[in-house]
N, C-alpha and C positions, 0 to 999 in steps of 0.2 A: 145229470141226465144217463141213463143207460143207454147202451146201443145193441142191436141185435143184427147179427150179419144172416145173409139170406142169399140164395141163388137167385139170378137174375130172371125175370119173367120169360124171357124169350127161350130158356132151357125148359119150359113145360111147368114150372112151379109157380102156382098162383096163391093168391092170398084170399082170404073172405073179407069181406067188409066188417064182419064182427070181429075177426083177429086185428084188422087195421085200428078199429075204435078201441078196443082193449090196450093196444099199444100206447095209442094216444092218451088214454085214461092215466096210465102208467107212468107217463112221460119218458117214454122208449122212442128211440129214434131208430127207425128200419134202415140198414145199409146194405145195398145189393151187392154181390161179387162181381167183378168186372166181366163183362162179355168176353167170351172166346178164351178163358183163362181156366180151362178144366180143372187145373192142378189147385186152385183155390177152393173150388167147389168139392173137391176130394177132402182137401183138410177140415172144410166145415162139417161135411157128412161124418167124418172119422172123430171131430170134437164131438158132435152132438151125439153119436153113438156112445162115446166114452161117459159123457154126462148121464145119459140114459142108464146105461149099466151102473155106473158109480152111485146113481142117486139111491138105489136099492139100499145102500147102507147109511144114508142120512135121513132124520126126520124133517129137515127144512133145507130150503135151497140155500139160504143164507149159511147154515153149517157147512154145507159141502163146498160153497165159495170160498168162505174163510179157509177151510182145510186146503183147497186146492191151491190158491195164492200164497198163505202164509206157512204151511206145513209141509207140502208135497215138494219133494226135492226135483228139480230139473236137470237130468244128465244131458240132454239134447242140446240145451242152452250153451253149457260150457262142460266139456267132457272131462277136463281136469279139476273142475271146481263146483261141486255139487251145491247148488243154492235153490232157495224157494224163488219163484218168479217175482214176487214183491220185493225181494232183495236183489236180484237181477236187474230189475227194472229201475229201481231206486238208485243202484251205482252207475247206470249208465246215464242217466238224466233225470232231473227234478224238474217237472212241470213249471214249477214257480221260478226258475231260472231261465227257461227257454223264452227267447223272443219269438213269438209268431212270425212266419214266413211271410205274412202279408203286412206286417210291419216293418219287414227287412227287404222289401222287393219282391218276395215269393208270392204264392198264391194260397187263397184260403182253403183251397181243397186239399193241397199238400200239408197244409198245418193240421187239419181234420184227419187225414191218413194216419199222419204221425202220432197223433194222441189217442187213434181207436187201437190201440194194441190190445 
């Protein structure tokens, strides 16, 4: 299942029924950002702007996502060790070896937040 991050409705951003139906058809879960955390909304807006600008150089979204995750180096993730997002993520944790918090006394929401990187 894919996930889409969006600003909460109380910030004035609304979705059409058509858009919601399209997400359901594609098995995409919509996740709203937390209310009263404008810095998260700014990061989302900047990411969306970057995707829009960079997509001009790719024929398909799939090609862009592969390049973004597997070939593009991330300085901000570790300033002394330039790696791809995929490499950094796989080094930090493997989802197959992590026991979900709700099975360890934690909450399901915490697990969902942890894996929606």
